[in-house]
C-alpha positions, 0 to 999 in steps of 0.5 A: 464529480464535485466533492459533495456529489462524490461523497454522496455516491460513496455513502450510498454504495457503502450503505448498500454494501452493508445491507448485503454483508448484513444479509449474507452474515445472517444467512451463513449464521443460519446455515443457509448455503451462499457463495463467496461473500459480497466484496466491494472495491471503492476506487474513489478520489482521495479526500471525499471521506472514504474512511469516514464513510466506512466507519460511520455508514458501515461499522457505525451502523451496528449491523456488522457485529462481533469481529471486524478487521481493518487493514492499513499500510502503516502504524501511523495510519493505523493510529489515525484510524483508531483515533477516527473510530474513537472520535466518530463511534465513541464520541471521544473527539472535539465535536460536542454535537455528535451522538455516538452509536456505541458505548465505551465498552466497544473495543478498538485495538491495534494488532502490532508486530512483536518488535513494536511497543504497546500504547504505553511504550512497553515492548510487546515481546520481551525475547525479541532477540531470540524471535528475530534469530528464529525468524531469520532461520525460518522457524515458526515462532508461534509454534516453536518459540512462544509456547516455551517462553517464560513470558508467554502468560504476560506477553503483550504480543499474545495479549493482542489476540486474546478473546474479548468477551463482547457484552450483549447490548441491553439497549438497541443500537441507535444509528441516525436516520441520515446513515441508514434510513429504516425504509432502506433496510426493509427490516422490523425495528425492535419494539417495546411491550406496547409494540412501539419502537423503542426510539422513534425516528431512528434505525434500531437494533434488528433482532436478537442476533444484533446484540453483540458489540463489535471489536475492531482489530486494526492490523498491518497489510501483511496480516492479510497473508498470514495465519495468526492466532487472532481468534479463539476457536470455539468447539464446533460441536459444543459451541453456542451457534450464536457465537459461530458467526457474530463473535470472534470465532469468525471475522464478519467484515474485513476492510482493506485501506490503501494499496495492499498487493505489494504485501501479497507478493512473496519475494526472496533473493538468494545469492548464487554464492550462498547456493554454491555453499549449500549441500543440496543437490536439488538447489545446485541443479536449479542454479546450474539450469538457470545459469545455462538458461534452460527451461527450468521446470522441464529440466527438474521434472526430468531429474526429480519428482515434486516430492523430492523437491519438497524434501530438499526444501525441508532439508534447508530449513533450520530446526529449534535446536539450531538456535542454540546448538547451531548446525554444521550443515548450511541452511537457507530459508530463502532457498527453501522457499524457492524450492517450495515454489518450484514444487508448487508449479510442478504440481499445478502446471504442465509447463516447461519454464518457471514463472516464479523463479529466475536468475539475474543481478540484484540492485548491487550487481550481485548474481542472485536467484529471485523468487516472486510469487503471489500469495492467496489472501488469508481472509476466507472467501465467506468474509465480506470485504471492502477495499479502499484505494484511490488508485486501485487496479481492478486487474490486480485486485481480481487476482486476490478476490475474483468476485469483487465489485469495483465502483469508480468515483472520481472527483475534481481536484481544486488546485493549480497544477504545473508540469514540466515537459522535457525531462523525467528527473530519473533516478539516475539523473537525480543521483548522478554524482558527476553531473549534479545539475538535476539534483541541485536545481530540484533541491533549489526549487524545493527551497524556493517553494517553501518560502511561498507557503507550507510545502510538501516535497515528495521524491524517491527514497535515495534522493531524499536520503542524499538531501537530508543525510538520514539513515535509510533504514530508520526513515520517518514519514517525512523530514524537515528540509529547507523549510519544507517537509520532505518525504518519499514515494510510498510513505504517506498513503492515507495520511491527512497531515498535509491537508492544509498545505499550500504546495506539493512538489513531486520530484522525479518518479518511482520507476523500477528496472525492466527485469525487476518489473517483469519478475513482479509481473510474472509472479503476480500472474504466475498461475495465468495461462500466458507468461509475461512478454519480456523485453529483449536485450538491446546492444548499445554503446554502453554494452546494452541492456533491457529498456522500456519502449517509448510510446505516446501518452498524453498529459491532460492540458486544461483548455488545450488539446492533450499534450502528447509525449513519448513515455516508458511503457511495457508491451505486455498490458499486465506488466504495464498495469503493474508499472502504472501502479508503481509509478503513476499511482504513487505520484497521484497519491503524493499529490492527494496528500493536500486533499484538493477535492474540497473548496477551501474554507480559508484563504488558500490557493494550493499549487502542485508542481510535477517535476517529471514529464510522466503523464498522470491522472490529473488535469494540468493548468500550466506546462513548462520546460525545465531547462528554461526554468533552470536558466532563470533559477540559476540567475536568481540563485546567483543574484541573491533572489533577483534577476537584473534586467540591465545587461551590465548588472546581470554580467556583474552579479551572475557568475554564469553569464560572464559578458554583457553580450551573453547577458543581453541574450539571457534577458531576451530569452527570459 
């Protein structure tokens, strides 16, 4: 679709969903039995206004009152969303013509972690050292630390969850006719004493229930899977019925912006040496069976009951007393989680082997027991939800919310796209300390592109760090590098900072190792009837390993037949879905930071350079071989930005040429 058509389809879908959520919330509030709440997933192209439409057509309609939770992947995007909310709904922006639907008493608040600071830069938690220690030991912080803290009554973190007294609205909420025409709603507007609508030509408040102003909580994705003190619970017997649904005792709408499922995978990595030192017979037994490659659940059942495994897990957790006095008995929160997961599998499934627990080396080659297990959403199934992600996977999303309705709204990107066809620029080649050709040529390409316009370069995290010498643990969203902005996959989702950039350079791709992917896939589908089909070990000259299959996939080549290459794939379709979410989707997310779906208002000819042969969901204008380009690039670098086409001049200036004969051959190649 064109951007305008896609935006119209998007807006209509959100208006329809808001009607469903409005009716559903009213029914639940009134005691009408209903099934799971309406759930909409918008797989819509980046740049067509998904966030804007949700804010204006849904939140701004005034039909979702009380508490609304808005989940985002990062604090940076959270701050951007709050700015958008204030601008669009309160009029705190640059547009002098907007008529904001809400007054200033509407609350938009960021829910931040204990280690964060508030809007004024003050630390939220004043005893973070004790909190961090308790967290590492697996102790419940809210229950065991916060209640006894001397700062509790003035705590900035706790203040975030306090009940906001939402005012009753004396005047009806006004929403422009463009957003939700009255005819669409089939509802009676509020009228004055003479039976005349209070504001002619607009959609008005729809009755007494819609007189509570909203509060929008902006939270990180991990809160989707955490039980938090977000809401002050009303006493079910004594509470006013009108507060049970539309005040903060219930969330009335949950909005999930961008990819979230990675936060829904519980992952632990326990070194085998740590387990050897634990005084736990069950933990030692699990390690022994994994090392012997025995069916784990079958072996455990033959020796322990689920209750015994759970008791062993509880014995590995620290207590509050351990914070100050310490414990002479070794404890391990991570191994406790492993045992709890095994107990869960023993109770729910009569299978021989575990899907969630495995053994193998970590990225540093250390033998570890790995746990990966999908967690359920903490959001109850009677809360309407919207998921927004240009690259969402229906197969994965339905594991978390089975009744989701997926709407796919693609839009054409307006850019000239170039892609190489002869190399992947793998992690190994970019980080190879012996052969640095891939690293040096990619770095040089970024530098040259930055001289032609504002350039965003995105690559794997380790290569970014290798280029910039940044601290890997404290990376910002991007760094300055050779005149370009350099970032890494997964750090830019949803951001608009690069909407007017001229170039996007994507170096390499984010591809996990085979075994790591299979652990994630088994953990994601841990409760499926069929395990993930694993790739067998293959012997080769370097000792062998687990290698993806090379299968044909096509690059969409403009005005040409598809260009087919052989690409790393996994034989199990579920693992392949996960692989494409990690690899291909992160590439398109990086490209879409340039917001390419709209016709530029100013003189701009955006270009995208994909320095990897992996086919992604984008039409390519030009294909080229990196080896050919690299020969030209080398000559440019050696000759101060020019390529002499006189063979004597080339031989004199380009150190890699050496002779006029070689120079003559190079000139012919070019």
